[in-house]
VOZA-452890 format. One record per residue: residue in three letters; y, z negated, x negated of N, C-alpha, C, O in turn. Coordinates in steps of 0.05 Angstrom, whole numbers, padded with zeros to 5 digits, always signed. Layout:
% residues N
ALAYZXYZXYZXYZX ...
//
This chain:
% residues 341
MET-00181+00275+00112-00177+00247+00104-00166+00231+00128-00148+00241+00142 SER-00176+00207+00132-00167+00190+00154-00138+00180+00148-00130+00180+00125 MET-00124+00173+00169-00097+00164+00166-00096+00137+00151-00114+00121+00154 LYS-00075+00133+00136-00072+00108+00121-00071+00084+00141-00058+00086+00162 PRO-00085+00062+00134-00086+00040+00153-00060+00030+00163-00057+00024+00187 LEU-00039+00027+00146-00014+00017+00156+00000+00037+00174+00011+00029+00195 LEU-00001+00063+00167+00012+00083+00184-00003+00086+00211+00009+00093+00231 GLN-00029+00080+00210-00045+00082+00235-00035+00063+00256-00036+00069+00280 LEU-00024+00040+00248-00014+00020+00267+00009+00032+00283+00011+00027+00307 PHE+00026+00048+00270+00049+00060+00284+00041+00084+00301+00057+00093+00317 ALA+00018+00095+00296+00010+00120+00310-00008+00115+00334-00011+00132+00351 HIS-00021+00091+00336-00041+00086+00357-00036+00059+00369-00023+00041+00358 GLN-00047+00056+00393-00045+00031+00407-00068+00012+00401-00068-00011+00409 ASP-00089+00023+00389-00113+00007+00383-00107-00016+00364-00090-00012+00345 VAL-00120-00038+00367-00117-00061+00349-00140-00060+00329-00163-00062+00337 PRO-00134-00056+00303-00156-00054+00284-00170-00081+00280-00158-00102+00283 ASP-00195-00080+00272-00210-00104+00266-00198-00119+00242-00196-00144+00242 VAL-00189-00104+00223-00176-00116+00199-00148-00105+00196-00145-00080+00194 PRO-00128-00122+00197-00100-00111+00195-00094-00102+00167-00106-00112+00148 PRO-00076-00083+00164-00067-00076+00137-00052-00099+00125-00040-00116+00139 ILE-00053-00101+00098-00040-00123+00084-00024-00113+00060-00032-00096+00045 TRP+00000-00124+00058+00016-00122+00033+00032-00147+00032+00035-00161+00052 LEU+00044-00154+00009+00058-00179+00006+00086-00174-00006+00089-00158-00025 MET+00106-00187+00005+00132-00184-00006+00133-00196-00034+00121-00218-00039 ARG+00145-00182-00053+00146-00188-00081+00118-00188-00093+00112-00203-00112 GLN+00100-00170-00083+00073-00169-00094+00073-00159-00123+00055-00165-00138 ALA+00094-00145-00131+00098-00138-00159+00118-00158-00170+00141-00158-00161 GLY+00110-00174-00189+00129-00194-00198+00118-00214-00218+00096-00210-00230 ARG+00132-00236-00221+00128-00254-00243+00102-00270-00243+00094-00281-00263 TYR+00088-00270-00221+00063-00284-00220+00041-00269-00235+00020-00280-00241 LEU+00046-00243-00241+00026-00226-00254+00032-00224-00284+00055-00217-00292 PRO+00013-00230-00301+00018-00228-00330+00025-00200-00339+00040-00196-00357 GLU+00013-00180-00325+00019-00152-00333+00048-00145-00326+00061-00129-00340 TYR+00059-00157-00305+00087-00152-00298+00105-00164-00320+00123-00152-00329 ARG+00099-00189-00328+00115-00202-00348+00115-00186-00374+00135-00184-00388 ALA+00092-00174-00381+00091-00158-00405+00108-00133-00403+00121-00125-00422 THR+00106-00120-00379+00122-00096-00376+00152-00102-00375+00168-00087-00387 ARG+00160-00124-00363+00188-00131-00362+00198-00136-00390+00221-00129-00397 GLU+00182-00149-00407+00190-00154-00435+00194-00127-00449+00212-00125-00466 THR+00177-00109-00444+00179-00082-00456+00206-00069-00447+00219-00055-00463 ALA+00213-00073-00422+00237-00061-00411+00263-00072-00424+00283-00058-00425 GLY+00262-00097-00433+00285-00109-00445+00306-00119-00426+00329-00123-00433 GLY+00298-00124-00400+00316-00134-00381+00310-00124-00353+00298-00103-00350 PHE+00317-00140-00333+00310-00133-00305+00322-00107-00296+00308-00091-00284 LEU+00347-00102-00301+00360-00078-00292+00348-00053-00306+00345-00032-00294 ASN+00342-00056-00332+00328-00035-00346+00302-00028-00333+00294-00004-00330 LEU+00288-00048-00323+00263-00044-00310+00267-00029-00284+00252-00010-00277 CYS+00287-00036-00268+00293-00023-00243+00301+00007-00247+00294+00024-00231 TYR+00315+00012-00269+00327+00039-00273+00310+00057-00291+00319+00079-00298 THR+00287+00048-00300+00269+00064-00316+00245+00073-00299+00227+00057-00296 PRO+00245+00097-00288+00225+00104-00268+00196+00099-00277+00180+00089-00260 GLU+00189+00106-00301+00161+00102-00309+00153+00073-00310+00130+00066-00304 LEU+00172+00055-00317+00166+00026-00318+00167+00014-00289+00150-00002-00283 ALA+00186+00022-00273+00186+00013-00245+00161+00023-00230+00150+00008-00213 GLU+00153+00047-00236+00128+00057-00224+00104+00039-00233+00087+00032-00217 GLU+00103+00033-00259+00081+00017-00269+00079-00010-00255+00058-00018-00247 VAL+00102-00024-00253+00100-00051-00241+00094-00049-00211+00082-00068-00200 THR+00102-00028-00198+00096-00024-00170+00066-00020-00166+00054-00029-00147 LEU+00053-00006-00185+00025+00000-00184+00007-00023-00191-00016-00025-00183 GLN+00017-00042-00207+00001-00064-00218-00014-00079-00196-00039-00083-00199 PRO-00001-00089-00175-00016-00104-00155-00035-00087-00139-00054-00097-00127 ILE-00029-00061-00137-00048-00043-00123-00074-00040-00139-00095-00041-00128 ARG-00071-00038-00165-00095-00037-00182-00111-00063-00179-00136-00062-00177 ARG-00098-00085-00179-00112-00111-00179-00125-00117-00152-00148-00126-00151 TYR-00110-00111-00130-00118-00122-00104-00124-00101-00083-00136-00107-00062 GLY-00115-00076-00088-00120-00055-00068-00105-00060-00042-00117-00054-00020 PHE-00081-00069-00043-00065-00073-00019-00063-00047-00003-00065-00025-00015 ASP-00058-00049+00023-00056-00025+00039-00028-00011+00037-00025+00012+00045 ALA-00009-00025+00025+00017-00014+00021+00029-00023-00005+00022-00044-00016 SER+00046-00006-00016+00060-00012-00041+00089-00010-00036+00099+00010-00026 ILE+00104-00031-00042+00133-00030-00038+00147-00024-00064+00141-00037-00085 LEU+00165-00006-00063+00181+00002-00086+00192-00022-00101+00201-00041-00089 PHE+00190-00021-00127+00202-00042-00143+00231-00035-00149+00237-00015-00162 ALA+00249-00051-00139+00278-00047-00143+00291-00074-00136+00278-00095-00137 ASP+00317-00074-00129+00331-00098-00122+00353-00092-00102+00364-00070-00102 ILE+00358-00110-00083+00377-00105-00062+00405-00102-00072+00423-00092-00058 LEU+00411-00111-00097+00438-00111-00107+00445-00086-00123+00466-00084-00136 LEU+00426-00067-00124+00433-00042-00138+00454-00026-00123+00470-00012-00135 ILE+00455-00029-00096+00476-00015-00081+00504-00025-00089+00521-00008-00094 PRO+00510-00051-00090+00536-00059-00099+00543-00048-00126+00566-00040-00132 GLN+00524-00047-00144+00529-00036-00171+00536-00007-00169+00554+00003-00182 ALA+00522+00008-00151+00528+00036-00148+00555+00041-00135+00567+00062-00139 LEU+00564+00021-00120+00591+00023-00108+00613+00016-00127+00637+00020-00121 GLY+00606+00006-00151+00625+00000-00171+00629-00029-00178+00646-00036-00194 GLN+00614-00047-00166+00616-00075-00172+00599-00082-00196+00576-00072-00198 LYS+00610-00098-00214+00595-00105-00238+00572-00123-00230+00576-00143-00216 LEU+00548-00117-00240+00524-00133-00235+00510-00139-00261+00507-00122-00278 TRP+00501-00164-00263+00484-00172-00286+00467-00195-00277+00471-00206-00256 PHE+00447-00201-00293+00428-00223-00287+00429-00244-00309+00425-00238-00333 GLU+00433-00269-00301+00433-00291-00319+00404-00301-00321+00392-00307-00301 THR+00394-00304-00345+00366-00313-00349+00362-00340-00336+00376-00359-00341 GLY+00342-00341-00319+00335-00366-00305+00353-00374-00282+00348-00394-00269 GLU+00374-00358-00277+00393-00365-00256+00396-00343-00235+00406-00349-00213 GLY+00388-00319-00241+00390-00298-00220+00414-00280-00223+00427-00280-00244 PRO+00420-00265-00202+00441-00244-00204+00469-00255-00203+00475-00276-00192 ARG+00487-00240-00217+00515-00246-00216+00531-00220-00211+00523-00199-00222 LEU+00552-00222-00195+00570-00199-00191+00598-00209-00194+00604-00233-00190 THR+00616-00191-00200+00645-00197-00200+00653-00200-00171+00651-00180-00156 PRO+00661-00224-00161+00667-00228-00133+00688-00209-00122+00707-00201-00136 THR+00685-00201-00096+00705-00185-00083+00711-00195-00055+00693-00207-00043 VAL+00735-00192-00045+00742-00201-00019+00751-00177-00001+00759-00181+00022 ASN+00748-00153-00011+00754-00129+00005+00740-00105-00008+00726-00108-00028 ALA+00744-00082+00003+00731-00058-00007+00747-00044-00028+00739-00022-00038 ASP+00770-00055-00036+00786-00042-00057+00771-00039-00083+00758-00058-00092 GLY+00772-00016-00094+00759-00011-00120+00729-00003-00117+00716+00003-00136 LEU+00719-00004-00092+00691+00004-00087+00691+00033-00077+00709+00040-00061 GLU+00672+00048-00086+00672+00077-00079+00643+00085-00072+00625+00082-00088 GLY+00640+00095-00048+00613+00102-00038+00607+00131-00036+00587+00138-00024 SER+00623+00148-00048+00620+00177-00044+00596+00188-00059+00585+00209-00051 ASP+00587+00176-00081+00566+00188-00097+00548+00166-00109+00544+00165-00133 ILE+00538+00148-00091+00521+00126-00101+00496+00136-00114+00485+00122-00132 MET+00485+00159-00106+00459+00167-00116+00461+00177-00145+00441+00182-00158 GLN+00486+00180-00155+00488+00186-00184+00478+00162-00200+00464+00166-00220 THR+00484+00138-00190+00474+00114-00203+00445+00108-00195+00429+00099-00212 LEU+00438+00113-00170+00412+00105-00159+00391+00127-00161+00369+00123-00151 ALA+00397+00149-00174+00378+00171-00177+00351+00161-00189+00330+00171-00180 PRO+00352+00143-00209+00326+00135-00221+00308+00121-00200+00284+00123-00202 VAL+00320+00108-00180+00303+00095-00160+00289+00116-00143+00265+00114-00138 ALA+00303+00137-00136+00290+00159-00121+00269+00172-00138+00248+00181-00128 GLN+00273+00174-00164+00253+00185-00182+00228+00168-00183+00206+00178-00184 THR+00232+00141-00182+00209+00123-00181+00193+00128-00156+00168+00129-00157 VAL+00207+00131-00133+00193+00136-00108+00177+00162-00110+00154+00164-00101 ALA+00189+00183-00121+00176+00208-00124+00151+00206-00141+00130+00218-00135 ARG+00153+00191-00163+00129+00187-00180+00107+00172-00165+00084+00180-00167 LEU+00115+00151-00150+00095+00136-00135+00081+00152-00113+00058+00148-00108 SER+00096+00170-00101+00084+00186-00080+00061+00203-00091+00044+00212-00075 LYS+00061+00207-00117+00039+00223-00129+00018+00205-00142-00006+00212-00143 SER+00026+00181-00151+00007+00164-00167-00007+00143-00151-00027+00132-00160 LEU+00003+00136-00127-00011+00116-00110-00037+00127-00100-00040+00152-00096 PRO-00057+00110-00095-00082+00119-00082-00076+00132-00055-00056+00124-00042 PRO-00091+00151-00046-00085+00166-00022-00085+00149+00004-00072+00157+00024 GLU-00098+00126+00003-00099+00109+00027-00076+00088+00028-00074+00073+00047 THR-00059+00088+00007-00038+00068+00004-00011+00078+00014-00002+00099+00005 THR+00001+00064+00033+00027+00071+00044+00049+00063+00024+00048+00041+00013 LEU+00069+00080+00021+00091+00075+00003+00115+00065+00020+00125+00080+00037 ILE+00125+00041+00014+00147+00029+00029+00172+00029+00012+00171+00019-00011 GLY+00193+00039+00022+00219+00037+00009+00234+00014+00022+00225+00003+00042 PHE+00257+00006+00011+00272-00016+00023+00301-00016+00014+00309-00003-00005 ALA+00316-00032+00029+00343-00039+00021+00350-00066+00033+00337-00075+00052 GLY+00370-00079+00022+00380-00103+00035+00398-00096+00058+00411-00075+00058 ALA+00398-00113+00079+00416-00109+00102+00445-00115+00093+00450-00131+00075 PRO+00465-00102+00106+00492-00105+00097+00502-00134+00096+00516-00141+00077 TRP+00497-00150+00117+00506-00178+00116+00496-00192+00091+00511-00205+00076 THR+00470-00190+00086+00458-00204+00063+00470-00194+00037+00477-00211+00020 VAL+00472-00168+00033+00483-00157+00009+00512-00166+00006+00521-00173-00016 ALA+00527-00166+00028+00556-00173+00027+00559-00203+00018+00579-00209+00006 THR+00540-00220+00026+00543-00248+00018+00543-00251-00012+00558-00268-00023 TYR+00527-00235-00026+00527-00236-00055+00553-00223-00067+00564-00232-00086 MET+00561-00201-00054+00585-00187-00064+00610-00205-00063+00626-00205-00081 VAL+00613-00220-00041+00636-00237-00037+00635-00262-00055+00655-00269-00068 ALA+00612-00275-00057+00610-00299-00073+00605-00294-00102+00612-00311-00119 GLY+00595-00270-00109+00588-00264-00137+00561-00275-00145+00554-00272-00168 ARG+00547-00287-00126+00521-00299-00132+00508-00308-00106+00521-00307-00085 GLY+00483-00317-00107+00471-00329-00084+00483-00356-00079+00490-00370-00098 THR+00486-00364-00054+00498-00390-00046+00480-00403-00026+00466-00389-00011 PRO+00481-00430-00024+00463-00444-00006+00468-00437+00024+00449-00436+00039 ASP+00493-00434+00032+00499-00430+00060+00516-00405+00066+00525-00401+00088 GLN+00520-00388+00046+00535-00363+00049+00563-00368+00058+00575-00351+00072 ALA+00574-00391+00051+00601-00399+00061+00623-00380+00053+00640-00373+00070 PRO+00624-00370+00028+00646-00351+00021+00647-00327+00040+00669-00319+00048 ALA+00624-00315+00045+00624-00291+00063+00631-00299+00092+00645-00284+00105 ARG+00620-00321+00101+00626-00330+00128+00656-00336+00132+00668-00328+00152 GLU+00668-00348+00111+00697-00354+00113+00714-00328+00113+00733-00326+00128 LEU+00706-00309+00096+00720-00283+00095+00717-00269+00122+00737-00258+00133 ALA+00693-00269+00134+00689-00256+00159+00705-00269+00182+00714-00255+00200 LEU+00709-00295+00180+00725-00309+00201+00755-00305+00197+00770-00301+00216 ASN+00764-00307+00172+00793-00307+00166+00805-00279+00162+00828-00275+00168 ASN+00788-00261+00151+00798-00234+00147+00776-00214+00156+00765-00199+00139 PRO+00771-00213+00182+00749-00196+00192+00752-00167+00186+00733-00153+00182 ASN+00777-00157+00184+00781-00129+00178+00772-00122+00149+00760-00101+00144 ASP+00779-00140+00130+00771-00136+00103+00741-00137+00100+00728-00121+00086 PHE+00729-00157+00114+00700-00159+00113+00686-00135+00126+00666-00126+00117 GLN+00697-00126+00149+00686-00103+00162+00686-00078+00144+00668-00062+00145 ALA+00707-00076+00128+00709-00053+00110+00686-00054+00089+00674-00033+00083 ILE+00679-00078+00080+00656-00080+00062+00630-00073+00076+00614-00058+00065 ILE+00627-00083+00100+00603-00077+00116+00600-00047+00121+00578-00036+00118 ASP+00622-00035+00129+00621-00006+00135+00613+00010+00110+00598+00029+00112 LEU+00623+00002+00087+00616+00016+00063+00586+00012+00057+00573+00031+00048 LEU+00576-00012+00062+00548-00017+00057+00530-00002+00077+00509+00008+00069 VAL+00539+00000+00102+00523+00015+00121+00520+00044+00112+00498+00055+00111 ALA+00542+00057+00105+00541+00085+00096+00524+00088+00071+00509+00107+00069 ALA+00528+00070+00052+00512+00072+00027+00483+00068+00032+00466+00081+00020 THR+00476+00049+00050+00448+00044+00056+00434+00067+00069+00411+00073+00064 ILE+00448+00080+00087+00437+00104+00100+00431+00125+00078+00410+00138+00078 GLU+00450+00129+00060+00447+00148+00039+00423+00141+00021+00407+00158+00014 TYR+00421+00115+00014+00401+00105-00005+00373+00108+00008+00354+00118-00005 LEU+00370+00098+00033+00344+00100+00046+00336+00129+00052+00312+00135+00050 SER+00355+00145+00058+00349+00174+00062+00338+00186+00036+00319+00201+00037 ALA+00350+00179+00014+00340+00189-00012+00312+00180-00017+00295+00195-00028 GLN+00306+00155-00011+00279+00144-00015+00259+00159+00003+00237+00166-00006 ILE+00267+00163+00028+00249+00177+00047+00244+00206+00037+00221+00216+00038 GLU+00265+00219+00029+00262+00247+00020+00245+00249-00006+00233+00269-00011 ALA+00245+00227-00021+00228+00226-00045+00199+00218-00039+00182+00221-00057 GLY+00194+00209-00015+00166+00203-00008+00160+00176+00005+00137+00171+00012 ALA+00180+00160+00010+00175+00134+00024+00166+00140+00053+00179+00156+00067 GLU+00145+00127+00061+00133+00132+00088+00142+00111+00109+00139+00116+00133 VAL+00151+00089+00099+00161+00067+00116+00184+00055+00100+00184+00056+00076 VAL+00204+00044+00114+00225+00029+00099+00229+00001+00112+00226-00002+00136 GLN+00235-00018+00096+00240-00045+00106+00269-00052+00099+00279-00047+00077 ILE+00283-00065+00118+00310-00074+00114+00309-00105+00113+00303-00118+00133 PHE+00316-00116+00090+00314-00144+00085+00340-00158+00093+00361-00153+00081 GLU+00339-00175+00113+00362-00192+00120+00356-00220+00113+00349-00237+00130 SER+00357-00226+00087+00348-00252+00077+00365-00275+00087+00354-00298+00090 TRP+00390-00271+00094+00408-00293+00102+00416-00291+00131+00438-00299+00138 ALA+00399-00280+00148+00404-00279+00177+00408-00307+00188+00423-00310+00208 GLY+00395-00326+00177+00396-00353+00188+00422-00367+00186+00426-00389+00198 SER+00442-00356+00172+00467-00370+00168+00488-00361+00190+00510-00371+00190 LEU+00480-00344+00208+00498-00335+00229+00486-00341+00257+00461-00342+00260 ARG+00503-00344+00276+00495-00350+00304+00511-00333+00323+00533-00324+00316 GLY+00500-00329+00347+00515-00317+00369+00528-00291+00363+00516-00272+00352 VAL+00555-00289+00370+00569-00264+00367+00572-00256+00337+00573-00232+00331 GLU+00573-00276+00319+00574-00269+00291+00548-00256+00282+00549-00236+00267 PHE+00526-00266+00291+00500-00253+00285+00499-00225+00296+00490-00206+00283 GLU+00509-00222+00320+00508-00195+00333+00526-00175+00317+00518-00152+00313 ARG+00550-00185+00309+00568-00166+00296+00559-00160+00267+00560-00137+00259 TRP+00550-00180+00252+00546-00176+00224+00517-00171+00216+00511-00160+00195 CYS+00498-00178+00234+00469-00173+00228+00458-00150+00246+00446-00131+00235 ILE+00462-00152+00272+00449-00132+00289+00463-00105+00287+00449-00085+00282 GLU+00489-00104+00290+00503-00079+00292+00500-00062+00266+00495-00038+00268 PRO+00503-00074+00242+00499-00057+00218+00471-00046+00215+00468-00023+00207 VAL+00451-00062+00222+00423-00052+00220+00419-00030+00241+00406-00010+00235 ALA+00430-00033+00265+00427-00013+00285+00441+00013+00276+00430+00035+00281 GLU+00463+00011+00263+00477+00035+00253+00461+00049+00231+00460+00073+00230 ILE+00448+00033+00214+00432+00045+00192+00409+00061+00204+00404+00083+00197 ILE+00395+00048+00223+00371+00062+00235+00380+00086+00250+00367+00107+00249 ALA+00402+00084+00265+00413+00108+00279+00421+00129+00260+00417+00153+00265 GLY+00432+00121+00237+00440+00141+00216+00416+00156+00205+00418+00180+00199 LEU+00394+00141+00200+00370+00154+00190+00359+00173+00211+00350+00196+00204 ARG+00359+00165+00236+00348+00183+00257+00366+00208+00260+00356+00230+00265 ALA+00392+00204+00257+00410+00227+00259+00405+00247+00237+00411+00271+00240 ARG+00394+00238+00215+00388+00256+00193+00360+00268+00196+00350+00283+00179 GLY+00346+00261+00217+00319+00272+00222+00297+00256+00211+00274+00265+00212 HIS+00303+00232+00200+00282+00215+00189+00269+00198+00211+00283+00181+00222 GLN+00244+00202+00216+00230+00188+00237+00211+00167+00226+00195+00155+00242 GLN+00212+00162+00201+00194+00142+00189+00199+00114+00201+00222+00107+00207 PRO+00178+00098+00204+00181+00071+00216+00199+00054+00199+00199+00055+00174 VAL+00214+00037+00212+00232+00018+00199+00223-00011+00207+00219-00017+00230 ILE+00219-00027+00186+00212-00056+00190+00238-00072+00187+00250-00071+00166 GLY+00246-00086+00208+00268-00105+00205+00258-00132+00198+00237-00141+00208 PHE+00273-00146+00180+00264-00172+00172+00288-00191+00172+00300-00197+00151 PRO+00296-00201+00196+00318-00220+00198+00309-00249+00194+00304-00263+00213 ARG+00306-00256+00169+00294-00282+00162+00310-00305+00174+00334-00308+00171 ALA+00294-00323+00187+00305-00348+00198+00326-00344+00219+00342-00362+00224 ALA+00327-00321+00232+00347-00316+00252+00342-00333+00277+00319-00336+00286 ASP+00363-00345+00287+00363-00361+00311+00373-00344+00334+00396-00346+00342 TYR+00355-00326+00344+00363-00306+00363+00338-00295+00377+00316-00297+00366 ASP+00342-00285+00400+00320-00273+00415+00311-00247+00401+00326-00228+00400 MET+00287-00248+00390+00278-00225+00375+00272-00200+00393+00272-00178+00383 GLY+00268-00204+00418+00265-00182+00436+00291-00166+00438+00291-00141+00439 VAL+00314-00180+00438+00340-00168+00439+00345-00154+00412+00356-00132+00411 TYR+00337-00168+00390+00342-00157+00363+00328-00129+00360+00340-00110+00352 VAL+00302-00128+00368+00288-00102+00364+00299-00081+00384+00299-00057+00377 ALA+00307-00089+00408+00317-00070+00427+00344-00058+00417+00349-00034+00421 ARG+00360-00075+00405+00387-00065+00397+00386-00050+00370+00401-00031+00366 THR+00369-00059+00352+00368-00045+00326+00350-00021+00327+00354-00001+00312 LYS+00330-00021+00345+00310+00000+00348+00292+00002+00324+00283+00024+00317 CYS+00286-00020+00311+00266-00021+00290+00238-00019+00303+00235-00027+00327 GLN+00219-00008+00289+00192-00005+00299+00173-00028+00292+00151-00031+00304 ALA+00182-00045+00274+00166-00068+00266+00185-00091+00260+00208-00086+00252 LEU+00175-00115+00263+00191-00139+00259+00177-00158+00240+00154-00167+00246 GLY+00189-00164+00218+00179-00183+00199+00185-00212+00208+00208-00218+00215 LEU+00165-00229+00207+00168-00257+00215+00169-00274+00190+00153-00271+00172 ASP+00189-00293+00189+00191-00310+00166+00171-00333+00168+00157-00336+00188 THR+00169-00349+00147+00149-00370+00145+00149-00389+00168+00127-00397+00177 PHE+00172-00396+00179+00173-00417+00200+00176-00405+00228+00181-00420+00247 ALA+00174-00379+00230+00176-00366+00257+00153-00375+00275+00130-00378+00265 ASN+00159-00379+00300+00138-00385+00320+00125-00360+00329+00137-00345+00345 ARG+00101-00354+00319+00088-00329+00325+00084-00324+00355+00091-00302+00365 ARG+00074-00344+00369+00068-00340+00398+00094-00336+00414+00095-00320+00432 GLU+00115-00350+00406+00140-00347+00420+00152-00319+00416+00162-00307+00435 ILE+00150-00309+00392+00161-00283+00386+00144-00261+00399+00154-00241+00408 MET+00117-00265+00399+00100-00246+00413+00108-00243+00443+00107-00221+00454 ALA+00116-00266+00455+00125-00265+00483+00152-00251+00486+00157-00240+00508 GLN+00168-00251+00465+00195-00239+00467+00194-00209+00462+00211-00194+00473 VAL+00176-00200+00445+00177-00173+00434+00157-00155+00447+00133-00163+00450 PRO+00164-00131+00456+00145-00113+00469+00121-00107+00451+00123-00107+00427 GLU+00099-00101+00464+00074-00097+00450+00075-00073+00431+00060-00072+00411 GLU+00092-00053+00437+00093-00030+00419+00106-00036+00392+00104-00020+00374 ILE+00119-00059+00390+00131-00066+00364+00110-00080+00347+00097-00099+00356 ILE+00107-00070+00323+00088-00082+00304+00100-00107+00293+00124-00108+00285 LEU+00085-00129+00292+00094-00153+00279+00083-00155+00251+00062-00144+00245 GLN+00097-00169+00234+00089-00172+00206+00094-00200+00196+00115-00212+00200 GLY+00074-00211+00184+00077-00238+00173+00052-00254+00174+00029-00244+00177 ASN+00056-00280+00172+00079-00294+00161+00069-00319+00147+00078-00342+00151 LEU+00049-00315+00129+00036-00337+00114+00057-00350+00096+00073-00337+00084 ASP+00056-00377+00095+00074-00392+00078+00067-00386+00049+00044-00391+00041 PRO+00086-00377+00033+00080-00371+00004+00070-00396-00011+00054-00393-00030 LEU+00077-00420-00002+00067-00444-00016+00038-00450-00009+00024-00462-00025 VAL+00029-00441+00014+00000-00443+00021-00016-00424+00003-00038-00430-00005 LEU-00004-00401-00003-00017-00383-00022-00019-00396-00050-00039-00391-00064 VAL+00001-00411-00058+00000-00426-00083-00023-00446-00083-00038-00449-00102 GLU-00026-00460-00060-00047-00480-00058-00075-00469-00058-00093-00479-00072 GLY-00079-00447-00043-00105-00434-00043-00127-00450-00030-00121-00469-00014 GLY-00152-00443-00035-00174-00459-00025-00176-00459+00005-00169-00440+00019 ASP-00186-00482+00016-00191-00485+00044-00165-00483+00060-00164-00473+00082 ALA-00143-00494+00049-00117-00493+00063-00109-00464+00068-00098-00458+00089 LEU-00113-00447+00048-00106-00419+00052-00124-00406+00073-00114-00391+00090 ASP-00150-00411+00072-00168-00400+00092-00160-00408+00120-00160-00392+00139 ARG-00153-00434+00123-00146-00444+00150-00120-00430+00160-00118-00423+00183 ALA-00101-00427+00142-00075-00415+00150-00080-00386+00158-00067-00376+00177 VAL-00097-00372+00144-00103-00344+00152-00116-00343+00179-00109-00326+00196 ASP-00135-00361+00184-00148-00362+00210-00128-00367+00233-00130-00356+00254 GLU-00109-00385+00228-00089-00391+00248-00072-00366+00255-00065-00361+00278 ILE-00065-00351+00234-00049-00326+00239-00065-00306+00255-00055-00294+00274 PHE-00091-00303+00249-00108-00285+00264-00111-00295+00293-00111-00278+00311 ASP-00114-00321+00297-00116-00331+00324-00091-00326+00340-00093-00317+00364 ASP-00068-00330+00328-00043-00326+00343-00038-00297+00349-00028-00290+00371 PHE-00046-00279+00331-00041-00251+00334-00064-00236+00348-00064-00212+00348 ALA-00083-00251+00358-00107-00238+00370-00098-00218+00392-00082-00225+00410 GLY-00109-00194+00391-00102-00174+00410-00076-00159+00405-00067-00143+00421 ARG-00063-00165+00382-00037-00153+00376-00039-00137+00350-00052-00146+00331 ARG-00027-00115+00349-00025-00100+00324-00006-00114+00305+00017-00119+00313 PHE-00015-00120+00281+00003-00133+00262-00004-00126+00233-00026-00117+00227 ILE+00015-00130+00216+00012-00127+00187+00011-00154+00175+00029-00171+00180 PHE-00010-00160+00160-00011-00186+00147+00008-00186+00122+00007-00168+00106 ASN+00024-00207+00121+00043-00210+00099+00051-00239+00097+00041-00256+00112 LEU+00068-00245+00078+00079-00271+00075+00104-00274+00093+00114-00255+00103 GLY+00113-00299+00095+00138-00304+00109+00162-00301+00092+00185-00301+00101 HIS+00157-00299+00066+00178-00293+00046+00163-00283+00021+00139-00279+00022 GLY+00177-00279-00001+00164-00268-00025+00145-00287-00039+00148-00311-00037 ILE+00126-00275-00054+00109-00291-00071+00126-00307-00091+00145-00296-00103 VAL+00119-00332-00095+00134-00348-00114+00121-00345-00142+00097-00340-00143 PRO+00137-00348-00163+00127-00341-00190+00102-00357-00199+00086-00347-00215 HIS+00099-00382-00189+00076-00398-00199+00051-00394-00182+00033-00411-00183 THR+00050-00373-00167+00026-00367-00151+00003-00359-00169+00006-00340-00185 PRO-00021-00372-00168-00044-00363-00184-00054-00335-00174-00059-00332-00150 PRO-00056-00316-00191-00066-00290-00183-00093-00291-00168-00098-00275-00150 ASP-00110-00310-00176-00136-00312-00163-00133-00320-00133-00151-00312-00117 HIS-00112-00333-00126-00108-00340-00098-00101-00316-00081-00107-00314-00058 VAL-00087-00297-00094-00081-00272-00080-00107-00257-00075-00111-00245-00053 ALA-00125-00257-00095-00151-00244-00091-00166-00257-00069-00180-00244-00053 GLN-00165-00284-00068-00178-00299-00046-00168-00290-00019-00183-00287+00000 LEU-00141-00287-00017-00129-00279+00008-00138-00252+00017-00146-00249+00040 VAL-00138-00233-00001-00147-00206+00007-00176-00205+00015-00183-00192+00035 LYS-00192-00220+00001-00221-00221+00008-00225-00234+00035-00241-00224+00051 LYS-00211-00255+00040-00213-00269+00066-00205-00251+00089-00220-00250+00109 ILE-00183-00237+00087-00173-00220+00108-00193-00198+00114-00198-00191+00137 ARG-00204-00186+00093-00221-00163+00097-00250-00170+00105-00266-00153+00112 LYS-00256-00196+00105-00282-00206+00116-00280-00212+00145-00301-00213+00159 ILE-00256-00216+00156-00252-00223+00184-00256-00198+00201-00244-00177+00196 LYS-00273-00200+00221-00278-00178+00240-00272-00188+00268-00275-00172+00287 
//
C-alpha cells in the first residue's frame, strides 16, 4: 500500500500535484449528523468522554468528504479538568472553569485516569479510519490553556493571564510547568494509541509580544516537543501559533516543530521566506470565504495555490469551520482542490 498522502509530505521532498487536505473543526456543528450525535450524547463533555460517540463524530466528515486526515474529536480544556479544575459548558456561551491564580489544588500525577477515554477514542479510530487517512491527535498549547484556567472562560484580550504573568510570574510559571508535563503525558498517550501526527493549538499567541511571547509561547511548546522526542516519539508535530507577531523562522527553529499552521491573515509569501523549505506549511483559507462559497471560494483557493507554488503544504483553514458553514461548500472546496494539477 502506498504511503498516506499527508505522511508522504513529511517523508519526501517532492511537491505533490494535489496537497493533502483536512480542516480544523471539520467534525462539528455545521454537520447535521454531528448535531444529532451530540444530542444523543446529552452534552459536550459526554461526547468527548464516550469513545464510541467521539469516534463517530470524528469519522463523520471523513465519510462525507474523504479528507486526507482526521483530527481527534476532543477539547483543549480536558487537561485542566484532568488536573482537578472544575470544567463545564454553558449552552450558547462556551466553556467555564473555576478560575485559578496558581497551581495550588492542581495535581498532574495521574491525568490519564481522567483522559483514558480520549486515548480509547484514538485507539478505535486507528482501526476504523480508511487506510489512506492520517490520524491527527492534538492538545492546546500551555499559554492558551492557561488563559482559560486563570480567567475561568475565554476573554477578548487574555488580560487576566497576562496580568498574572506580569505581576506573579512564579505562580504563572508553576501553572505553565504543570501544563507542559501534562501535555507531554497526554500527547504521548495519543501517539501510543495510534496518532500519527499531533498538532499543538496556540489560539491566543497574538496577545503576547517579544520576550513574553518567547517565554510563554515558544519555550513551553519547545519543552513539549523535546519531551515527546525524549520518550522516543518521532511523529511530526504541527505548531499553530495563531496571529503571532513574531518571526516564524525563529519559532520553528526554537520549537523544532515539523509543520507550521498559518492563520487566516498570515502573509503566506512572507512566511515562506522566513521558514526553511523542509518545514511543511499548513493553511490558510478564511473560514468566512468557505461560508460564502461559489466563485469567491474558488478564487481564494487559486490564490493559496499560487502563493504556495513549489512548496509542500497541507491545505487547511486559517481557523476552525464556523457553525453556519453550508456543508455543500465544503464539498465544493474538496472537489476544487482535487481538480487542480
